[in-house]
C-alpha positions as CSV (number, residue, x, y, z in Angstrom):
1,X,136.7,61.1,11.6
2,X,137.4,59.8,15.1
3,X,134.6,59.7,17.5
4,X,135.0,61.5,20.8
5,X,134.2,58.8,23.4
6,X,135.4,60.9,26.4
7,X,132.8,61.1,29.1
8,X,131.3,64.6,29.7
9,X,132.7,66.5,32.6
10,X,130.3,66.5,35.6
11,X,128.6,69.8,36.1
12,X,128.5,71.0,39.7
13,X,125.3,72.8,40.6
14,X,125.7,75.5,43.2
15,X,122.6,76.4,45.2
16,X,122.4,80.1,45.5
17,X,120.2,81.1,48.4
18,X,117.2,83.1,47.2
19,X,116.7,86.4,48.9
20,X,113.4,86.5,50.6
21,X,111.4,89.4,49.5
22,X,109.1,89.4,52.5
23,X,111.9,89.5,55.0
24,X,113.7,92.3,53.2
25,X,110.5,94.3,53.0
26,X,109.9,93.8,56.7
27,X,113.4,94.9,57.5
28,X,113.0,98.0,55.4
29,X,109.7,98.8,57.2
30,X,111.3,98.2,60.6
31,X,114.2,100.6,59.7
32,X,111.7,103.2,58.4
33,X,109.7,102.9,61.6
34,X,112.8,103.4,63.8
35,X,113.8,106.4,61.8
36,X,110.4,108.0,62.1
37,X,110.3,107.5,65.9
38,X,113.9,108.4,66.4
39,X,113.2,112.2,67.0
40,X,110.6,111.3,69.7
41,X,113.0,108.8,71.3
42,X,115.8,111.3,71.4
43,X,113.5,114.0,72.8
44,X,112.1,111.7,75.4
45,X,115.6,110.6,76.6
46,X,116.9,114.1,76.6
47,X,114.0,116.0,78.2
48,X,111.6,113.6,79.9
49,X,113.6,110.7,81.3
50,X,115.2,112.6,84.2
51,X,112.0,114.4,85.3
52,X,110.2,111.0,85.3
53,X,112.7,109.5,87.7
54,X,112.7,112.7,89.8
55,X,108.9,112.5,90.1
56,X,109.1,108.9,91.0
57,X,111.5,109.6,93.9
58,X,109.3,112.6,95.0
59,X,106.4,110.2,95.4
60,X,108.3,108.5,98.3
61,X,109.6,111.7,99.8
62,X,108.6,114.7,101.7
63,X,109.5,117.7,99.5
64,X,110.3,121.0,101.2
65,X,110.5,124.1,99.0
66,X,113.3,126.5,99.8
67,X,112.1,129.8,98.4
68,X,115.3,131.8,99.2
69,X,117.6,129.5,97.3
70,X,115.0,128.6,94.6
71,X,115.4,124.8,95.3
72,X,113.7,122.0,97.1
73,X,114.8,119.4,99.6
74,X,113.7,115.7,99.4
75,X,113.4,113.6,102.6
76,X,112.6,109.9,102.0
77,X,109.5,108.8,103.9
78,X,108.6,105.6,102.2
79,X,104.9,104.9,101.5
80,X,103.5,107.7,103.7
81,X,102.3,109.8,100.7
82,X,100.4,106.8,99.2
83,X,98.9,105.9,102.6
84,X,97.7,109.5,103.0
85,X,96.0,109.8,99.6
86,X,94.4,106.3,100.0
87,X,93.3,106.3,103.6
88,X,93.1,109.9,104.7
89,X,92.3,112.0,101.7
90,X,88.5,111.9,101.4
91,X,88.4,112.9,97.7
92,X,91.0,111.0,95.8
93,X,89.5,107.4,95.9
94,X,86.0,108.7,95.3
95,X,87.0,110.8,92.3
96,X,89.1,107.9,91.0
97,X,86.2,105.5,90.8
98,X,83.8,108.1,89.6
99,X,86.2,108.8,86.8
100,X,86.3,105.1,86.0
101,X,82.5,104.9,85.7
102,X,82.3,108.0,83.5
103,X,85.1,106.7,81.4
104,X,83.3,103.5,80.7
105,X,80.2,105.2,79.4
106,X,82.1,107.8,77.5
107,X,84.3,105.3,75.7
108,X,81.4,103.0,74.7
109,X,79.6,106.1,73.3
110,X,82.7,107.3,71.4
111,X,83.3,103.9,69.9
112,X,79.8,103.4,68.7
113,X,79.5,107.0,67.4
114,X,82.9,106.9,65.6
115,X,82.3,103.5,64.0
116,X,78.9,104.7,62.7
117,X,80.3,107.9,61.3
118,X,83.2,106.1,59.7
119,X,80.9,103.6,58.1
120,X,78.8,106.5,56.6
121,X,81.9,108.4,55.5
122,X,83.2,105.3,53.7
123,X,80.2,105.4,51.3
124,X,80.2,107.1,47.9
125,X,78.5,110.5,47.9
126,X,79.2,114.0,46.7
127,X,81.2,116.2,49.0
128,X,82.6,113.3,51.0
129,X,86.1,114.9,51.4
130,X,84.4,118.0,52.9
131,X,82.3,116.0,55.3
132,X,85.4,114.1,56.4
133,X,87.3,117.3,57.0
134,X,84.3,118.6,59.1
135,X,84.5,115.6,61.4
136,X,88.2,115.9,61.8
137,X,88.0,119.6,62.5
138,X,87.3,119.2,66.2
139,X,90.6,117.4,66.6
140,X,92.4,120.5,65.3
141,X,90.3,122.9,67.3
142,X,90.8,121.0,70.6
143,X,94.6,121.0,70.5
144,X,97.5,123.3,71.2
145,X,97.0,127.1,71.4
146,X,93.3,127.0,70.8
147,X,92.8,125.0,74.0
148,X,94.8,127.6,76.0
149,X,92.8,130.4,74.5
150,X,89.6,128.7,75.5
151,X,90.7,127.9,79.0
152,X,92.3,131.3,79.7
153,X,89.5,133.4,78.2
154,X,87.7,134.6,81.3
155,X,85.0,136.4,79.3
156,X,84.1,133.2,77.5
157,X,84.0,131.3,80.8
158,X,81.6,133.9,82.3
159,X,79.3,133.8,79.3
160,X,79.3,130.0,79.3
161,X,78.4,129.9,83.0
162,X,75.7,132.5,82.6
163,X,74.1,130.5,79.8
164,X,74.2,127.3,81.8
165,X,72.6,128.9,84.8
166,X,69.9,130.8,83.0
167,X,68.9,128.2,80.4
168,X,70.0,124.8,81.9
169,X,66.8,122.9,81.2
170,X,66.2,124.4,77.7
171,X,69.7,123.7,76.6
172,X,69.3,120.0,77.0
173,X,68.3,118.1,73.9
174,X,66.1,115.7,75.8
175,X,64.7,118.4,78.2
176,X,61.1,118.2,77.0
177,X,61.1,114.4,76.9
178,X,62.5,114.2,80.4
179,X,59.8,116.6,81.7
180,X,57.1,114.4,80.0
181,X,58.4,111.2,81.5
182,X,58.9,112.8,84.9
183,X,55.3,114.2,84.9
184,X,53.8,110.8,83.9
185,X,55.8,108.5,86.2
186,X,57.1,110.9,88.8
187,X,60.7,109.8,88.2
188,X,63.0,108.6,85.5
189,X,64.8,105.3,85.8
190,X,68.6,105.2,86.0
191,X,69.0,103.6,82.6
192,X,66.9,106.2,80.9
193,X,68.7,109.0,82.7
194,X,72.0,107.5,81.5
195,X,70.8,107.5,78.0
196,X,69.6,111.0,78.3
197,X,72.9,112.1,79.6
198,X,74.7,110.5,76.7
199,X,72.4,112.1,74.2
200,X,72.8,115.5,75.8
201,X,76.6,115.1,75.7
202,X,76.7,114.3,72.0
203,X,78.8,117.4,71.3
204,X,81.5,116.2,73.7
205,X,81.3,112.7,72.1
206,X,81.7,114.2,68.6
207,X,84.7,116.3,69.8
208,X,86.4,113.2,71.2
209,X,85.8,111.0,68.2
210,X,87.9,112.6,65.5
211,X,91.0,110.2,65.7
212,X,88.8,107.2,66.2
213,X,86.8,108.0,63.1
214,X,90.0,108.2,61.0
215,X,91.3,104.9,62.4
216,X,88.0,103.1,61.7
217,X,87.8,104.7,58.2
218,X,91.3,103.5,57.3
219,X,90.3,100.0,58.3
220,X,87.1,100.1,56.3
221,X,89.0,101.2,53.2
222,X,91.4,98.2,53.4
223,X,88.5,95.7,53.0
224,X,88.6,94.3,49.4
225,X,85.5,95.1,47.3
226,X,85.6,91.5,45.9
227,X,84.5,90.2,49.3
228,X,81.3,92.2,49.2
229,X,80.8,91.2,45.5
230,X,81.2,87.6,46.4
231,X,78.8,87.9,49.4
232,X,76.3,89.6,47.2
233,X,76.4,86.9,44.6
234,X,75.8,84.4,47.4
235,X,72.7,86.2,48.4
236,X,73.8,87.9,51.6
237,X,72.0,91.0,52.7
238,X,73.6,94.3,53.7
239,X,73.0,93.4,57.4
240,X,74.6,90.0,57.0
241,X,77.6,91.5,55.1
242,X,78.2,93.9,57.9
243,X,78.4,91.3,60.6
244,X,80.2,88.7,58.5
245,X,82.7,90.9,56.7
246,X,82.8,94.5,57.8
247,X,82.8,94.1,61.5
248,X,85.2,91.2,61.7
249,X,87.7,92.8,59.3
250,X,87.8,96.0,61.4
251,X,87.6,94.4,64.8
252,X,91.4,94.6,65.3
253,X,91.1,98.4,65.3
254,X,88.8,98.3,68.3
255,X,91.7,97.7,70.6
256,X,93.6,100.6,69.1
257,X,90.7,103.0,69.6
258,X,89.9,101.7,73.1
259,X,93.4,102.2,74.3
260,X,93.6,105.7,72.7
261,X,90.2,106.6,74.1
262,X,91.1,105.5,77.6
263,X,94.4,107.6,77.6
264,X,92.7,110.5,76.0
265,X,89.9,110.5,78.6
266,X,92.2,110.1,81.6
267,X,94.5,112.9,80.5
268,X,91.9,115.5,79.6
269,X,92.1,118.9,81.4
270,X,88.6,118.5,82.7
271,X,89.2,115.1,84.3
272,X,88.4,115.3,88.0
273,X,91.5,113.3,89.1
274,X,93.8,115.5,86.9
275,X,92.2,118.6,88.4
276,X,92.8,117.4,91.9
277,X,96.5,116.6,91.1
278,X,96.9,120.0,89.6
279,X,95.2,121.7,92.6
280,X,97.4,119.8,95.1
281,X,100.5,121.0,93.2
282,X,99.5,124.6,92.8
283,X,97.5,125.3,95.9
284,X,99.0,123.1,98.6
285,X,102.5,123.1,97.0
286,X,103.0,119.5,98.2
287,X,105.1,118.0,95.5
288,X,105.4,114.7,97.3
289,X,101.6,114.0,97.5
290,X,101.2,115.4,94.0
291,X,103.7,112.9,92.6
292,X,102.1,110.0,94.6
293,X,98.7,110.9,93.1
294,X,100.1,111.1,89.6
295,X,102.0,107.8,89.8
296,X,99.0,106.0,91.4
297,X,96.8,107.3,88.7
298,X,99.3,106.2,86.1
299,X,99.4,102.7,87.5
300,X,95.6,102.7,87.7
301,X,95.4,103.6,84.0
302,X,98.0,101.0,83.1
303,X,96.0,98.2,84.8
304,X,92.8,99.3,83.1
305,X,94.4,99.4,79.7
306,X,96.0,95.9,80.2
307,X,92.8,94.4,81.5
308,X,90.6,95.8,78.7
309,X,93.1,94.9,76.0
310,X,93.3,91.3,77.3
311,X,89.5,91.0,77.3
312,X,88.9,92.5,73.9
313,X,91.8,90.6,72.2
314,X,89.9,87.3,72.9
315,X,87.1,88.5,70.5
316,X,89.2,90.1,67.8
317,X,89.6,88.6,64.4
318,X,93.0,89.0,62.8
319,X,93.5,88.3,59.1
320,X,96.5,88.2,56.8
């Protein structure tokens, strides 16, 4: 039997590129995100883009309304509308800075309250789903048709005003404590008065904290239980676990809630700047000044959001 001394044929190895699972998943998530936001994008382009540019042009124009022809005429006047509201109008700048001060206190109170409530709702107890629904209920009640019913109900307005006028002191949570401090020292310090005002506005703070509670709660639920088990085995107390694990792992959500809270506060119907913009449009019928006020307020909010985001991002912990 003859031996086969032929050399084996060389085998050519072809490197087939492996498909990256992470990149494909990221691509699918990106496509899903685009599809979910597509209806809003189409609606924005179709119904909002033209009015936005029209409003921007009105801010630099003198708008004259022609009632007979149901139209308006725009005359370009440059920066005169902005010069008027900044240098002549006695109310706009004062209300703008007052709104900034109130916004700072309100947002700090909302963030602390929402984080505390989210931390409690993340614990295991009976009826947790019901309590979560109760805290989110103000978000539903403060939106849409219910807000219009509340603002347009003249009887409800009259009753609310009557209650405030007849029982103003008694309706304050800290009314008795304020009277005791005032009778002892003669006056209350500004710090204590600010704290009292925040405590008395706890209902408004709770109403404005629904979305923030959900965002913080979703972040708390993403923390692995193994991290708390490991810290407990190492001898960490609950207080140390909160500052070493819970707070750093949810700190990235602070930026989200701060941005949302700023925009929510600045666009509320009871905001003093928004009320002045609305009054200028409906009472004075000056669309040029109204647009200038609105765009200046928009720029002001944008600067505040950018500044706050830049500052907070320096102290935020991001993890993979």
